[in-house]
C-alpha positions as CSV (number, residue, x, y, z in Angstrom):
1,M,-16.1,35.0,15.5
2,P,-17.7,31.9,16.9
3,H,-15.9,30.0,19.6
4,P,-15.0,26.4,19.3
5,D,-17.1,23.6,20.7
6,H,-16.2,21.8,23.8
7,W,-13.4,19.4,23.2
8,W,-15.4,16.3,24.3
9,G,-18.2,17.0,22.0
10,E,-15.9,17.6,19.0
11,S,-14.1,14.3,19.9
12,K,-17.2,12.4,19.8
13,K,-18.1,13.6,16.5
14,L,-14.5,12.9,15.2
15,F,-14.7,9.4,16.5
16,R,-18.1,8.8,15.0
17,L,-16.7,9.7,11.6
18,T,-13.4,7.8,12.0
19,G,-14.7,4.4,13.1
20,P,-16.7,3.5,10.0
21,I,-13.9,4.9,7.8
22,L,-11.4,2.8,9.5
23,I,-13.4,-0.4,9.0
24,A,-14.0,0.5,5.4
25,Q,-10.2,1.1,4.8
26,L,-9.5,-2.2,6.5
27,T,-11.9,-4.1,4.3
28,Q,-10.2,-2.7,1.1
29,M,-6.9,-3.9,2.5
30,L,-8.4,-7.3,3.4
31,M,-9.6,-7.7,-0.3
32,N,-6.1,-7.2,-1.6
33,V,-4.9,-9.7,0.9
34,V,-7.6,-12.3,-0.2
35,D,-6.6,-11.7,-3.9
36,T,-2.9,-12.3,-2.9
37,V,-3.5,-15.4,-0.9
38,M,-5.9,-17.0,-3.3
39,A,-3.9,-16.3,-6.4
40,G,-0.7,-17.5,-4.6
41,R,-2.4,-20.9,-4.0
42,I,-2.6,-21.5,-7.7
43,S,1.0,-20.9,-8.6
44,A,3.8,-18.4,-8.2
45,T,3.2,-17.1,-11.7
46,D,-0.4,-16.3,-10.9
47,L,0.7,-14.5,-7.7
48,A,3.3,-12.5,-9.6
49,A,0.8,-11.6,-12.4
50,V,-1.9,-10.4,-9.8
51,S,0.8,-8.4,-8.1
52,V,2.0,-6.7,-11.2
53,G,-1.4,-6.2,-12.6
54,G,-2.5,-4.6,-9.3
55,S,0.7,-2.4,-9.5
56,I,-0.6,-1.2,-12.9
57,W,-4.3,-0.8,-11.9
58,F,-3.9,1.1,-8.6
59,P,-1.9,4.1,-10.0
60,S,-4.3,4.3,-13.0
61,T,-7.2,4.8,-10.6
62,L,-5.6,7.7,-8.6
63,L,-7.1,10.5,-10.6
64,V,-10.6,9.0,-9.9
65,F,-9.7,8.7,-6.2
66,G,-8.3,12.2,-6.1
67,I,-11.3,13.9,-7.8
68,S,-13.7,12.0,-5.7
69,L,-11.9,12.9,-2.5
70,A,-12.1,16.6,-3.6
71,L,-15.8,16.3,-3.3
72,A,-15.9,15.5,0.4
73,P,-14.7,19.0,1.6
74,V,-16.7,20.8,-1.0
75,I,-19.9,19.1,0.0
76,S,-19.0,19.5,3.8
77,H,-18.5,23.1,3.3
78,F,-22.1,23.3,1.8
79,D,-23.5,21.2,4.7
80,G,-21.8,23.4,7.3
81,A,-23.1,26.5,5.5
82,N,-26.7,25.1,5.5
83,K,-26.6,25.1,1.6
84,R,-27.6,21.6,0.9
85,N,-29.6,22.8,-2.1
86,K,-26.2,23.0,-3.9
87,V,-25.0,19.5,-3.0
88,A,-26.9,17.7,-5.8
89,N,-25.5,19.8,-8.6
90,I,-21.9,19.7,-7.3
91,T,-22.1,15.9,-6.9
92,Q,-23.3,15.5,-10.4
93,Q,-20.5,17.7,-11.6
94,G,-18.3,15.3,-9.6
95,F,-19.5,12.4,-11.7
96,Y,-18.5,14.3,-14.8
97,A,-15.1,15.1,-13.5
98,A,-14.4,11.5,-12.3
99,A,-15.6,10.1,-15.5
100,F,-13.0,12.4,-17.1
101,G,-10.4,11.0,-14.7
102,S,-11.4,7.5,-15.5
103,L,-10.1,7.9,-19.0
104,L,-6.6,7.6,-17.5
105,C,-7.6,4.2,-16.1
106,L,-8.6,3.0,-19.7
107,A,-5.6,4.5,-21.3
108,V,-3.1,2.8,-18.8
109,I,-4.9,-0.7,-19.2
110,L,-4.9,-0.3,-23.0
111,C,-1.1,0.5,-22.7
112,A,-0.4,-2.5,-20.5
113,P,0.9,-4.7,-23.3
114,L,3.7,-2.0,-24.0
115,I,4.5,-1.9,-20.3
116,L,4.9,-5.6,-20.0
117,N,6.9,-5.8,-23.2
118,A,9.3,-3.4,-21.7
119,M,9.6,-5.7,-18.7
120,D,10.4,-8.6,-20.9
121,V,8.4,-11.2,-19.0
122,E,7.6,-14.7,-19.9
123,D,4.5,-15.6,-21.9
124,A,2.4,-17.2,-19.2
125,F,3.1,-14.3,-16.8
126,R,2.1,-11.7,-19.6
127,T,-1.0,-13.6,-20.6
128,I,-2.4,-13.8,-17.0
129,T,-1.6,-10.2,-16.3
130,L,-3.3,-8.9,-19.4
131,D,-6.3,-11.0,-18.7
132,Y,-6.5,-9.7,-15.2
133,L,-6.4,-6.1,-16.4
134,S,-8.9,-6.7,-19.2
135,Y,-11.5,-7.6,-16.7
136,L,-10.9,-4.6,-14.8
137,I,-11.9,-2.5,-17.7
138,W,-15.6,-3.4,-16.8
139,A,-14.9,-2.1,-13.2
140,I,-14.1,1.5,-14.2
141,P,-17.6,2.7,-14.5
142,A,-18.4,1.1,-11.1
143,L,-15.3,2.6,-9.5
144,V,-16.5,6.2,-10.5
145,L,-20.1,5.5,-9.3
146,Y,-18.9,4.1,-6.0
147,M,-16.2,6.6,-5.2
148,V,-18.4,9.6,-6.0
149,L,-21.4,8.3,-3.9
150,R,-19.1,7.3,-1.1
151,N,-17.7,10.9,-0.9
152,F,-21.2,12.3,-1.3
153,C,-22.2,10.4,1.9
154,E,-19.0,11.3,3.8
155,G,-19.2,14.9,2.8
156,L,-22.5,15.0,4.6
157,S,-20.8,13.5,7.6
158,H,-22.5,10.0,7.1
159,T,-19.7,7.4,7.1
160,V,-21.7,4.3,8.1
161,P,-22.5,3.5,4.4
162,S,-18.7,3.2,3.7
163,L,-18.5,0.6,6.5
164,V,-21.6,-1.5,5.4
165,I,-20.7,-1.5,1.7
166,G,-17.1,-2.2,2.5
167,V,-18.0,-5.2,4.6
168,L,-20.5,-6.3,1.8
169,G,-17.7,-6.0,-0.8
170,L,-15.4,-8.2,1.3
171,L,-18.1,-10.9,1.8
172,V,-18.6,-10.9,-2.0
173,N,-14.9,-11.0,-2.8
174,I,-14.1,-14.1,-1.1
175,P,-16.6,-16.4,-2.8
176,A,-16.3,-14.6,-6.1
177,N,-12.5,-15.2,-6.1
178,Y,-12.9,-18.9,-5.0
179,I,-15.4,-19.6,-7.8
180,L,-13.6,-17.7,-10.6
181,I,-10.0,-18.7,-9.7
182,N,-10.8,-22.4,-9.4
183,G,-13.7,-22.8,-11.8
184,K,-16.4,-23.9,-9.3
185,F,-20.1,-24.2,-9.9
186,G,-19.7,-24.3,-13.7
187,A,-17.6,-21.2,-13.9
188,P,-14.4,-21.4,-16.1
189,A,-11.1,-21.7,-14.0
190,L,-9.5,-18.4,-14.7
191,G,-6.6,-18.7,-12.3
192,G,-5.1,-15.4,-11.1
193,A,-6.9,-13.6,-13.9
194,G,-10.1,-14.4,-12.0
195,C,-9.1,-12.0,-9.4
196,G,-9.6,-9.2,-11.9
197,L,-13.1,-10.4,-12.7
198,A,-13.9,-10.9,-9.1
199,T,-12.8,-7.2,-8.4
200,A,-15.1,-6.0,-11.2
201,I,-18.0,-7.9,-9.8
202,V,-17.3,-6.6,-6.2
203,L,-17.0,-3.1,-7.4
204,W,-20.3,-3.2,-9.2
205,V,-22.0,-4.8,-6.1
206,M,-20.5,-1.9,-3.9
207,A,-21.4,0.8,-6.4
208,L,-25.1,-0.4,-6.8
209,G,-25.3,-1.0,-3.0
210,M,-24.3,2.6,-2.4
211,L,-26.7,3.8,-5.2
212,V,-29.6,1.9,-3.6
213,Y,-28.7,3.3,-0.2
214,V,-28.4,6.9,-1.4
215,M,-31.8,6.8,-3.3
216,W,-33.8,5.1,-0.5
217,T,-32.5,6.4,2.8
218,K,-34.7,9.1,4.2
219,R,-31.4,11.0,5.3
220,F,-30.9,12.1,1.7
221,K,-34.4,12.7,0.6
222,T,-34.1,16.5,0.9
223,I,-31.0,16.4,-1.1
224,G,-32.8,15.1,-4.2
225,L,-29.6,13.9,-5.7
226,F,-31.2,12.5,-8.8
227,N,-34.5,14.4,-8.8
228,K,-33.0,16.6,-11.6
229,W,-30.2,15.9,-13.9
230,F,-27.7,18.9,-14.2
231,K,-25.8,19.6,-17.5
232,P,-22.0,19.7,-17.2
233,D,-20.9,23.0,-15.9
234,W,-17.3,23.3,-16.9
235,D,-16.5,25.9,-14.2
236,D,-17.6,23.5,-11.6
237,I,-15.9,20.5,-13.1
238,W,-12.6,22.4,-13.4
239,Y,-12.9,23.5,-9.7
240,I,-13.3,19.9,-8.7
241,I,-10.4,18.8,-10.8
242,R,-8.2,21.7,-9.6
243,I,-8.7,20.4,-6.0
244,G,-8.7,16.8,-6.9
245,F,-5.7,16.5,-9.2
246,P,-3.1,17.7,-6.6
247,I,-4.7,15.2,-4.1
248,A,-4.2,12.4,-6.7
249,T,-0.6,13.5,-7.4
250,A,0.2,13.7,-3.7
251,I,-1.0,10.2,-3.2
252,F,1.1,9.1,-6.2
253,F,4.3,10.6,-4.8
254,E,3.7,8.7,-1.5
255,V,3.0,5.4,-3.2
256,S,5.8,5.8,-5.7
257,L,8.2,6.5,-2.8
258,F,7.5,3.0,-1.4
259,A,7.6,1.4,-4.8
260,A,11.0,3.0,-5.5
261,A,12.4,1.8,-2.2
262,A,11.5,-1.8,-3.0
263,L,13.4,-1.5,-6.3
264,V,16.4,0.1,-4.5
265,I,16.8,-2.6,-1.9
266,A,15.9,-5.5,-4.3
267,P,19.6,-6.1,-5.2
268,L,20.3,-6.6,-1.5
269,G,18.9,-10.1,-1.5
270,A,15.7,-12.0,-0.8
271,T,16.2,-11.9,3.0
272,V,16.5,-8.1,3.0
273,V,13.5,-7.7,0.8
274,A,11.4,-10.1,2.7
275,S,12.2,-8.3,5.9
276,H,11.4,-4.9,4.4
277,Q,8.1,-6.3,3.1
278,I,7.1,-7.5,6.6
279,A,7.9,-4.2,8.2
280,L,6.1,-2.3,5.5
281,N,3.0,-4.5,5.8
282,I,2.8,-4.1,9.5
283,S,3.2,-0.3,9.4
284,S,0.8,-0.1,6.5
285,L,-1.7,-1.7,8.7
286,V,-1.1,0.7,11.6
287,Y,-1.3,3.6,9.2
288,M,-5.0,2.9,8.7
289,V,-5.8,4.6,11.9
290,P,-4.1,8.0,11.1
291,L,-5.4,7.8,7.5
292,S,-8.9,7.4,8.8
293,L,-8.5,10.3,11.1
294,S,-7.0,12.4,8.4
295,M,-10.2,11.6,6.3
296,A,-12.5,12.3,9.2
297,V,-10.8,15.6,10.2
298,T,-11.2,16.8,6.5
299,L,-15.0,16.4,6.9
300,R,-15.0,18.2,10.3
301,V,-12.8,21.0,9.1
302,G,-14.9,21.4,5.9
303,F,-18.2,21.5,7.9
304,A,-16.7,24.0,10.5
305,L,-15.4,26.4,7.8
306,G,-18.7,26.2,6.0
307,A,-20.5,27.2,9.2
308,G,-18.1,30.1,9.6
309,N,-16.3,28.6,12.6
310,P,-12.6,28.3,11.8
311,A,-11.8,28.0,15.6
312,N,-13.7,24.7,15.6
313,A,-11.8,23.6,12.4
314,M,-8.5,23.9,14.2
315,L,-9.9,22.3,17.3
316,S,-10.7,19.3,15.2
317,H,-7.1,19.3,13.9
318,K,-5.6,19.5,17.3
319,L,-7.7,16.7,18.7
320,A,-7.0,14.5,15.6
321,T,-3.3,15.1,16.1
322,I,-3.4,14.4,19.8
323,Y,-5.4,11.1,19.4
324,G,-3.4,10.1,16.4
325,M,0.0,10.6,17.9
326,T,-1.1,8.8,21.0
327,F,-2.1,5.8,19.0
328,A,1.2,6.1,17.0
329,A,3.2,6.2,20.2
330,V,1.6,3.2,21.6
331,N,1.9,1.2,18.5
332,G,5.4,2.4,18.0
333,L,6.3,1.1,21.4
334,I,4.8,-2.2,20.5
335,M,6.9,-2.4,17.2
336,W,10.0,-1.3,19.1
337,L,9.7,-3.9,21.9
338,G,7.8,-6.7,20.1
339,G,9.2,-6.4,16.5
340,A,10.7,-10.0,16.6
341,W,7.4,-11.4,17.8
342,L,5.4,-9.6,15.1
343,A,7.9,-10.7,12.4
344,S,7.4,-14.3,13.6
345,L,3.8,-14.2,12.6
346,Y,5.0,-14.0,9.0
347,T,7.9,-16.3,8.9
348,N,10.1,-18.8,10.8
349,D,13.3,-17.7,9.3
350,Q,15.3,-16.3,12.2
351,V,17.5,-14.0,10.0
352,V,14.5,-12.4,8.4
353,I,12.9,-12.0,11.9
354,Q,16.0,-10.3,13.2
355,V,16.3,-7.9,10.3
356,S,12.5,-7.2,10.4
357,A,12.8,-6.4,14.1
358,T,15.5,-3.9,13.3
359,L,13.4,-2.3,10.6
360,M,10.3,-2.2,12.9
361,G,12.4,-0.3,15.4
362,L,12.8,2.4,12.7
363,A,9.1,2.0,11.8
364,A,8.3,3.0,15.3
365,I,9.8,6.5,14.6
366,F,8.5,6.5,11.2
367,T,4.8,6.1,12.2
368,L,5.0,9.2,14.4
369,S,6.0,11.4,11.6
370,D,3.6,9.7,9.3
371,T,0.7,10.3,11.6
372,F,1.6,14.0,12.1
373,Q,1.8,14.7,8.4
374,A,-1.3,12.7,7.5
375,V,-3.5,14.7,10.0
376,A,-2.1,18.0,8.8
377,M,-2.7,17.0,5.2
378,G,-6.3,16.0,6.0
379,T,-6.9,19.4,7.6
380,L,-5.5,21.2,4.6
381,R,-7.8,19.3,2.4
382,G,-10.7,20.5,4.6
383,Y,-9.5,24.1,3.8
384,K,-9.5,22.9,0.1
385,D,-5.8,23.7,0.0
386,T,-4.1,21.1,-2.1
387,K,-1.7,22.6,-4.7
388,V,1.0,23.5,-2.2
389,V,0.4,20.2,-0.3
390,M,1.3,18.4,-3.7
391,L,4.5,20.4,-3.9
392,I,5.4,19.7,-0.3
393,T,4.9,16.0,-0.7
394,F,7.0,15.9,-3.8
395,V,10.0,17.7,-2.3
396,S,9.7,15.8,1.0
397,Y,9.4,12.3,-0.4
398,W,11.6,12.3,-3.5
399,P,14.5,14.9,-3.3
400,F,14.9,14.4,0.5
401,G,13.3,11.0,1.5
402,L,14.3,8.9,-1.5
403,T,17.6,10.4,-2.1
404,A,18.6,10.1,1.5
405,G,17.3,6.5,1.5
406,I,19.4,5.6,-1.6
407,L,22.6,7.2,-0.2
408,L,22.2,5.6,3.3
409,S,21.2,2.0,2.1
410,R,23.4,1.7,-1.1
411,T,26.4,4.0,-0.6
412,D,29.0,5.1,2.0
413,Y,28.7,8.8,1.2
414,L,26.9,9.6,4.5
415,G,28.6,7.0,6.5
416,P,28.8,3.2,6.6
417,Q,26.3,1.5,4.2
418,M,23.2,0.7,6.2
419,G,21.2,-1.6,3.8
420,A,17.5,-1.7,4.1
421,A,17.7,0.3,7.4
422,G,19.1,3.2,5.4
423,M,16.0,3.3,3.3
424,W,13.8,3.4,6.4
425,V,15.8,6.3,7.8
426,G,15.1,7.9,4.5
427,F,11.4,7.4,5.0
428,I,11.8,9.1,8.5
429,I,13.6,12.0,6.9
430,G,11.0,12.5,4.2
431,L,8.0,12.1,6.3
432,T,9.5,14.4,9.1
433,I,10.2,17.2,6.5
434,A,6.6,16.8,5.2
435,A,5.1,17.0,8.7
436,V,7.1,20.2,9.4
437,L,6.3,21.8,6.1
438,L,2.6,20.8,6.1
439,T,2.3,22.2,9.6
440,W,3.9,25.5,8.5
441,R,1.4,25.6,5.5
442,L,-1.6,25.0,7.8
443,R,-0.6,27.7,10.2
444,K,-0.3,30.1,7.2
445,V,-3.6,29.0,5.6
446,S,-5.6,29.1,8.9
447,R,-4.3,32.6,9.8
448,D,-5.1,34.0,6.3
449,Y,-8.5,32.4,6.5
450,D,-9.2,34.0,9.9
451,K,-8.0,37.4,8.6
452,N,-10.2,37.2,5.6
453,L,-13.2,36.1,7.6
454,L,-12.7,38.9,10.1
455,Q,-12.4,41.4,7.3
456,Q,-15.6,40.1,5.8
457,L,-17.4,40.5,9.2
458,N,-16.2,44.0,9.5
459,D,-17.3,44.8,6.0
460,D,-20.7,43.4,6.7
461,A,-21.0,45.3,9.9
462,D,-20.1,48.5,8.1
463,A,-22.6,47.8,5.5
464,T,-25.5,47.6,8.0
465,Q,-24.6,50.9,9.8
466,P,-27.2,53.6,9.0
467,A,-25.9,56.4,6.8
468,R,-24.8,59.5,8.6
469,P,-26.9,62.8,7.9
């Protein structure tokens, strides 16, 4: 079997992919920050409505995200195997699959009135939230177009468009929010609901920008993505969904863990909740680096496996783990030693600062486990192994992580009640278990892949031997 590339050459390829992905992820996070800050300047009701509306919108998009993310390793496999002639067809099947997934977005938004009725919220809050979501209906086709084209580009190891289009989206988002929220330049003053319309406009700008890039750049001319339109192939569509649905579900398990944690500690008081939110915000920002490394290693592993070089796939995993853990260790040390200073950037309340500093000390440990499991998960996606990953994330995050967090934070069954710190210990437990199980799964998958490849090479060699007289 082929030998792995030199570690420095592979490192440069990994960094070239990771950098643009990281900036693209940060721009998406900044767009959410812009929405929150601008809506909050109108009123607390507008801010709350945008927050709740976003909490309904984001989970509804996970199936589109998962299906689109499934395209990246599939396309990178074709690229590594020098089968670019198959990329156009599978990408178009990805459009069909993502369009199917987008029906969930529509269904959830249409059910939003029932969700808000169950929450028993005040009329003004309900109206703003529903208006916000109603504008996002127009963003659904743009979301499908953008996500599929983004993963088409990234699957071909070209991540710069994600960076450029992400920055473009942020630059459009700020003035769009300002105009639509405040009613400037003749536009109606929509308040917090204007964030929904601004998001729809931004997604269409990003989707059309990506479409123009894909159609006009010389890099993709040989692919001929839209030279021929392929009919739906249900085998291919189902194949993409089989990979993408577990990805979406795994993301949901992780997101819902943190959402549930906020509900668990809410009765502990505003000070505790504020401290938890500060620590979570900082750790989420730090997580953008391992997340970007995870997405980059998916592409490198997929390419290596397509090229028949599993040794290089595992080299990519090892390097991503080393770089990710080094970054996590440095940032963990900063959070451990400088937690109070970091918290002071958010608030002047000394009690909140002290509690936040304690939680960030735990976050320093949490970020190590989180990085390890993120890279392992990205590598497994490169192997297109997602079903077992889904089960591992569920077991690790919910029965272990959340249960431990509840018991430690709200009860004295496992020792003195720890408050919010107990929930963060639960995070550490859940993510550490996930890291161990995902590493075990990766070792098994990589060994099985190596055995199958070696058997195939032996069979091919036997088939070329001349027949004995």
